[in-house]
Wavefront OBJ file of the C-alpha trace (Angstrom):
o trace
v 53.951 230.082 152.408
v 50.615 231.705 153.131
v 47.373 229.676 152.982
v 43.770 230.858 153.014
v 40.381 229.184 152.925
v 37.865 231.464 151.211
v 34.103 230.975 150.852
v 32.598 232.553 147.732
v 28.890 233.033 146.950
v 27.735 234.063 143.471
v 24.963 233.671 140.903
v 25.625 231.323 137.975
v 25.954 233.245 134.712
v 24.226 230.405 132.844
v 21.060 229.893 134.917
v 21.266 232.621 137.628
v 21.040 229.998 140.413
v 22.876 230.809 143.656
v 26.157 228.901 143.993
v 28.539 228.675 146.938
v 32.057 227.288 146.888
v 34.949 227.071 149.350
v 38.450 227.262 147.890
v 41.853 226.660 149.475
v 44.441 229.152 148.214
v 48.185 229.172 148.863
v 51.225 231.087 147.713
v 53.167 234.279 148.216
v 50.762 236.235 146.002
v 48.031 236.053 148.654
v 49.354 238.907 150.726
v 46.453 241.219 151.422
v 47.832 244.000 149.246
v 45.559 246.275 147.261
v 44.819 244.882 143.819
v 45.484 241.209 144.609
v 43.072 239.069 142.590
v 42.810 235.289 142.181
v 40.777 233.234 139.701
v 38.987 229.895 139.846
v 36.692 227.992 137.478
v 33.560 226.586 139.154
v 30.917 224.414 137.451
v 27.311 225.163 138.394
v 25.712 222.176 140.176
v 22.353 223.031 138.555
v 23.115 223.594 134.846
v 26.747 222.421 134.527
v 27.959 225.703 132.997
v 31.491 226.590 134.107
v 31.823 230.036 135.713
v 35.133 231.880 135.951
v 35.359 233.806 139.234
v 37.798 236.618 139.924
v 38.039 237.291 143.665
v 40.087 239.019 146.327
v 41.760 237.059 149.176
v 39.228 238.685 151.529
v 36.416 236.731 149.806
v 35.019 239.635 147.776
v 33.898 238.395 144.338
v 34.984 240.938 141.733
v 33.691 239.288 138.579
v 31.745 236.239 137.400
v 31.720 235.340 133.726
v 31.166 232.262 131.609
v 34.336 230.260 131.099
v 35.203 230.039 127.427
v 37.227 226.982 126.559
v 39.260 227.613 123.429
v 39.610 224.154 121.961
v 41.328 223.809 118.647
v 39.330 221.574 116.324
v 41.554 219.643 113.936
v 40.813 220.052 110.249
v 40.828 217.043 107.922
v 43.826 216.711 105.682
v 43.445 217.393 101.943
v 45.639 214.375 101.126
l 1 2 3 4 5 6 7 8 9 10 11 12 13 14 15 16 17 18 19 20 21 22 23 24 25 26 27 28 29 30 31 32 33 34 35 36 37 38 39 40 41 42 43 44 45 46 47 48 49 50 51 52 53 54 55 56 57 58 59 60 61 62 63 64 65 66 67 68 69 70 71 72 73 74 75 76 77 78 79
């Protein structure tokens, strides 16, 4: 099984502060083939907003967007 340690630097989408994170990746999907992309959710240490990063195994950040948590809110019963 292949393992990589990747350092990613990006600007938070919530407050635009610079953020750096080091992630440990493993698995057969990490082969350095064209088009390989991984994802990780990283909270900003400044504002707390969670950023979803899409990145290549080489450490190139492809996309940073706000993480949208789809929580289902229960509705009260009519009984």
